[in-house]
N, C-alpha and C positions, 0 to 999 in steps of 0.2 A: 503493499499499499504505500502510495506517495505520502511522504512527511509533509504536512501542512504547517508552515511556520508563520505565526502571527507575531510579527515583530512589536506590534502595538502591546501586545500582552507583556512581553518582556520589559518594555519601557515602563509600563504602569505598575508592574511588579516593583521595580526599583523605586518608583516615585512613592507608592503606598508604604513600602517597607521602610524608607528613610524618613517619611514625613508622617504618615498616618493621619487619622482624625477627620471628622466630618467637614471641617474648614477647608481642608486641602481638597476634598472631593468637590466642594461647592466652587471654590476657586477655579479648578481646573474646567468644571463644566461651564461656568461663566465665560472664561476665556475662550473656549471652543465655540460657544453660541454667539460670542460677539465678533467672530470672524478671525481671531487670532490663530495662529498655527497650533493645531492639536496633535497629539501623538500619532493619530492616524495619517496626518499629513506630513510631519516632519521626519518620521523614520529614523529618530537619532540613534537607534542601536546599529545602524549600518546594514541591516539586513534588507535585501531587495525582494519585494513581493512580486511574483510573476504576473505578466501582463500578456495580452493576446498579441500575436505577431501578424495581424491582418494587414494587408496592403490598402492604400487609400482607395476609396471607391465612392461613387456618386450614383445614388439609386433614383435620381430625377424627380424628387418630390413625392415618391410613392408613399402610400399610407398603408401601414401594417395593422391590421386589426387583431387584437389579441384577447382571447376569451379568459376571464379570470373570475374566481369566486369572491363572492361579497365578504365571506368570513375572513379572508386574509388579503383584503384589498390593500392593506399597508405594505405588502410586498411589492406592489407595482404602481398603484395610482394614488399619489399623495400630492399635497399642496405645499408649497414652500412657506413654512410657517415658524421657522426658528427652532423646531426640534430637531436634533441632530440626524436621527434616523430618517424621519420624513423628508428632511432636506437632502440627504444622501440618495434616496430613492428618486425624488423629484429630478436632482441632478444628473443621476444616471440616465434617466429618460431624455432629458434635454440635451446632454452631451453626445448620446447615441444619435439623436435626430440630427444634431449639427454636424456630426462626424460623417454621416452617410447621406445627408440632404434627403430626409425622409420625415415622415409623421408617423408616431406612434400613438394608436387609438386603443383604449381598454373598453371592452365590453363586459360589464360587471354583472354577474348572476348568482343567485344562491346556489351553493355548491357544497354544502356539508352532507354527511351521509343521509340525512333525512330527505335531501333533495337529489339523491343519486340518480333516479330514473328520469327526472326532468333534465338534469345537467347532462346526462349521457344522451338524452333524446336531442338536445340542441346540437351536439356534435354529430351524432349519427344521421339526423334529418338533413343537415347542411351538406355532408359529404355525399350521402345517397342520392340527393337531389341535384349534384353536380355543381352546387353553389361555392363560390370562393368567399364565403362569409367571414370565416377566419383563417388567417394565415398561420397563426399559433394558438394552440389550445394549452392552457395549463389547468391544473386543478389538483384535488386530493388524489394521492398516488393510486389507491385502490378503488377509484372511480374512473380515473382516465385511462389507465393501462389496460383494463379488460376489453376495451374496444379494439385493441390491437388484433385480436383473433379474427375480427371482422375486416381486416386489411383497410382500415380507415386512414392509416398513417403512412408517410414516408419512412423507408428504412434508413436510419441514420448511422448504422454501423460503419460504413465507409465514407462518411461525410468528409468532403474535401476541406472545409473550413473550421469544423469543430475539432478542437485539439484536445482529445481526451487525456493526453499527457500532462496537461495543466492542471495545477491544484484546485482550480475553481470548478472542476467537474468531479463528482463523487466516484472514484474508480470502483469502489465497492458496489456501487449501483451498476455501473457500465458493465462490469464483468458479469454480474449475477443475473441481470436482466436479459442477457443475450440467450437465445435459443437457436442453435444451429447457425450462429453468426449474425442472426437478425436482431436488430435493436430498434424498437419504436417509440422509445421514450427516453429522455435524458434527465439527470438530476444534478444540481450543482447550485452554485452561489448566484444563479440567476434568480433564485428564490430564498428568502430569509428562513423559511420554515425548516429548510434542510438542517438548520442549526437549532432553531428554537424548540423543534420537536424531538431533540436528542433526549434519550432517557437518562436520568440522573437520579442520585440518592440525596435528599436533604436530611441534616441532622440538627437537632436542637442542642445547642452548647450547654445551656442551663442543666439539662437532664444529664448530659454528659459529666458535667462537673459534680452533680450530686451523686452520681454512682462512682465517682473517681475513675472515669474512662478517659484515656488519652485520645485526643483528637486524632483520626486516622491519617492525617496528612502525610506524615513522613513514611507511612506504610505504603501509601500509594505512590510516593516518589521513589521509593526503594524497590518498587516492583513486588510487594509483599501483601498487596490488598487482594486477599483471596476470599473464596466463599467461606471457607473455614474461619477466616479472620472476622468477616462480616457476622456470621452465625454466633461466634464467641461473644460479640457485642451485644446483639439484639435478643438472643434467646433467653438471657438471664434477667431481662428488664420487664417486669410486670408488677402492678401495685394496686391494691383495693383502695382507690381514693375515697369512696363513699362509705366505706366501712360496713358493707351489707354482707360480707363474708364470701364473695364470689367475685371473679373477673369478668366484666362484661363490657359493653360499648361505653360505659360511663367512667371507666378506669384507665389506668396507664399501661400502654404496650410497647414493646420494643420495636415493632414495625407496623407500619400501616400501608396498605396496598390494595389493589383491585386487579382485576384480571390484566389490564394493559400494562401494569407496572409490576406484575409477577413474570410475565413472558420474557422480558429483558434478561432475567437470569439465564435463560436457555442460550442466548446468543453471546452474553458476556463470558460465559464459561466455556465457549467454543463448540457448543453442541450444534450440529447441523443434521438435518433429517435426510438429505441426499448427497450423493458424491457425483460429480461431473465426470463421465467417461470420455475416452479419447474420440469416440464416435459421435459426441454430442448428446447422447442419452443420459439419463439420470438414474442412478441405482439408490434404492432405499437402504441406508446404513444404520438407521435408528431401529431400536435402541441398542447400544453396545454397553459394556461394563461401566464405562464412565458416566453414560447417561443414567443408568440405574443409580449410581452413587450420587449424582447431583439431584435428581428428581426425588430420591428418598429424603435427602437432606432438606430440600426446600419444602416438601410435603410435611415433614415433621415439624417444621417451624410453623406452617400454616395451620396446623392442627393443635398448636400449643396456645397457652394463655399469653404468650409474648406477641401474638399476631392478631391484628383486627382487619377483618374485611371490610373496607369502606362502602362496598356496595350494599351492605346490610345496615348501614346507618340511616335511620329514619329522620332526616333532618329537613326535608324540603329543598335541599340543594341538589345541583348535579354531583355526581360522585367525586369529581375532582375538587370541586369547591368545598364539599363536605369534608374531604380528607384535609384540605389546607386549613380549614377551621379547627379540626382536631389537633393538627400540627401546632397551630398558633396558641391554642389554648393549653398546650403542654400536656397533651393526651397520648404522644407517641414520641419515641426517641428519634426514630428515623421514618421517613416515608419515601415511596417510590413516586417519581413525578417527572414529566418532561421538563426540559430546561426552562422553557417560557412560562412555566407555572410559577417560576420565582415572582412574577408580577402579582400573584394571589397573596404574597407575603409582605407586600410593600408596607403595611401598617403593623407588623409584628414587632413587638417591643423587644422580646429575647432575641439574641444573636443566634444566627444559624450558619451552617456550612453546607457546601456542596460537594459530592463525592462522585466519581465514576462507579458504575455497577461493578462488582468484584469479578475477577478472573478466576480461573479454575485452580491453578497452581502458580508458583513463582516463575516457572519456565514459560508460561503462556504470555500472549500479548493482550493488552486491554482491547476490548471490542465494545463500541457503544452502538446499540441499536436505536433506530429512529421510529417514533410512533407513525403509524400509517397516515396520519393527516398531513405529512409533509407534500409539498408541492412538486409535481414533475411536469415535463414539457414535451409536447408532440407537434408534429407538423402534419396537417391533414393532406391527402393525396390530392385535394382539389386546389390547394394553394400553388400559385403560379411562380415560377423562378424560385424553387427552393433553395438555390445556392445563395441568393440574397438573404433568405431568412436564416440559413445557417450562419452566415456572417454577423447577422443581427443577434443571434443568441449568443455566439461566441463573445461578442463585444459587451453584451450586457452582463454576461456571467463574470467576464474579466472585471468590468467596472463594480459589479457587486462584490466580489472578492477584495478588491482594493480599496473601497470606500464605504459600502454599506456594512459588511461584516465587522470591520474595524470600529465603525460609529457604534454599532450595537454593543460591542465589547467595551469600548471606552467610556461611553456615557450611559446608554439605557440599560446596561446589565450591571457593570461593576459600579458605576457611580451613584446609581439610584437604589440598587437593591443588596448587594453582597458586602460583607462586613469585615473581611480580613484579607491580608495580602495573600495567604495561601490559597485561597479560593481561585485566584488568578491562574495558578499553576493547575488546579484541578479543571478548570474550564479549557485550558490548552489541551490537556490529555482528552478530555471528552470530545472536544471539537476535532481533534486529530486522529480519532480512533473509530470513526463512523463505520458502520457495518450493516450492509443490507443483504439479508439472507434470501436466497432464491424462493423459498417456500413463502417467505413473508412478502416479497415482492409480487408474487402471484397468489396472494391470499385468497382472492375470490375463486379463481380458476381451479385451485387445488383443494376447495372445500374446507377452507379455514383451518388447514392442518397446523398453521402456525401458531395457533392458540391453544395447542394440545397441552402444553405445560400447565397453563392456569386451569384449564378443565380438569386435568388429573390430579393437581395438588389441592384443588379447593373442593373437588367432588367424588372422584373415583374412590371406590372402597376396595378395589382390586389391585394387584401388583402392576408394575409398569408394563412389563412384556405382554401380559394377557390383556390389559387395556388397549394397548396399541394394536395388537393383532386384530381386534374388532374393526379397526378402521384401515387396515393394510391394503385389502382388496380394492377399496373405493379410492384410496390414495394412489395405488398402481394405476388404476383406470384413468384418473384425473391427469396424472403425469403423461400417459401416452397420449390421451386426447389433446393436451395442450401442445406436445411436440408435433403431433400430426397437424395441428392448426397452422403452426409456424412453417412447417415443411411444405404446405401448399402455397406459401406466399410466392408471388412473382419476383 
């Protein structure tokens, strides 16, 4: 995997470590918003961030219509309002327009999972009728990609102008989304949700201090943040806060999560359901001895008093907001949440920290899965002159990597929400270890098999092998069907 170097992180680490305090953060943010050089601009560490190598081009005033979802409008369509991230997005669009003599027009529609059928219908109906309505379609990963089996998108695998070796394209996605060499969607810093939807662990420092637990930062930096280390911390934390003689939803727990924040343990520990063979086929390799060990350990945690399933909290909130409330109220030591969920903690009085999900052992690399709400990008087959569109995407991804991502780190994330210098290093690791598993990329087409961990540890009374065997035939059939669909592509 390409090493993604965020030089702004390194600079800010030095600033925070040497000065610290809220006043320093406020001064830095004020300076950036007033137009003075920020860390994202000055690159004082000497590191050079990669940029595209596109030649000059003139698109003759062409308008590019891009479909984007209302729920993540902030990724694409913003006003210049003095807020650093919004301004970076606005300037990315304007700079691209000026560079190529073109116009970028966003068509915004509801695109969350509840609007899946309608959103897919917009894309499908446009292409099937032969209309060049959208030159680019973006959207939630498990809503946009499933249309690829209907051959609605250009194959971008051999794109002349998209340079997949650049760090602004997620190589974990590019490699694992390909089937028999075909690639119908791309994922990268074209959209900020590839970062904000990264799965992470949040911990309450006050509870850590109460239990005399050392913050795990150094363990992470030393490569010793393993599943066993995580379990050694959270498994012994539970407390009857209301004195009713039992541990329930009103008490203290070591770990709070729900299905979407349990599944990341599968990927962070290196478990994969399939192996890519030399002929392009996929062989089911799950479960092996390592998987049995991991799944049994996570299941034991989820069946203990140290765990609270936030899907069972009757609070009137959505499950993620309910979990954030539990965390803010000191009801859990750690919680699993996507990185952007830090915004739900903006009014938290107690200090908290952020960690990557643990790996299996010290010999392994960190892997950070990304919640399927992240944005991917495809080019409809009806789009004219796709080479120009490839250049547009390459330029916008490069600009996103160089300006939008640093802005998010520099101000919107670190300046507003995080509370210590060590978190900067944790964010670097989380950002630099993105992993997109094949079965999670093709979540819908493979019958939701990538949710198997949470279904098993939260519900199954059987052993891992017998539980998986009940789904093996359907899984094999879905794999074969998916490959056949791609094999028939022109």
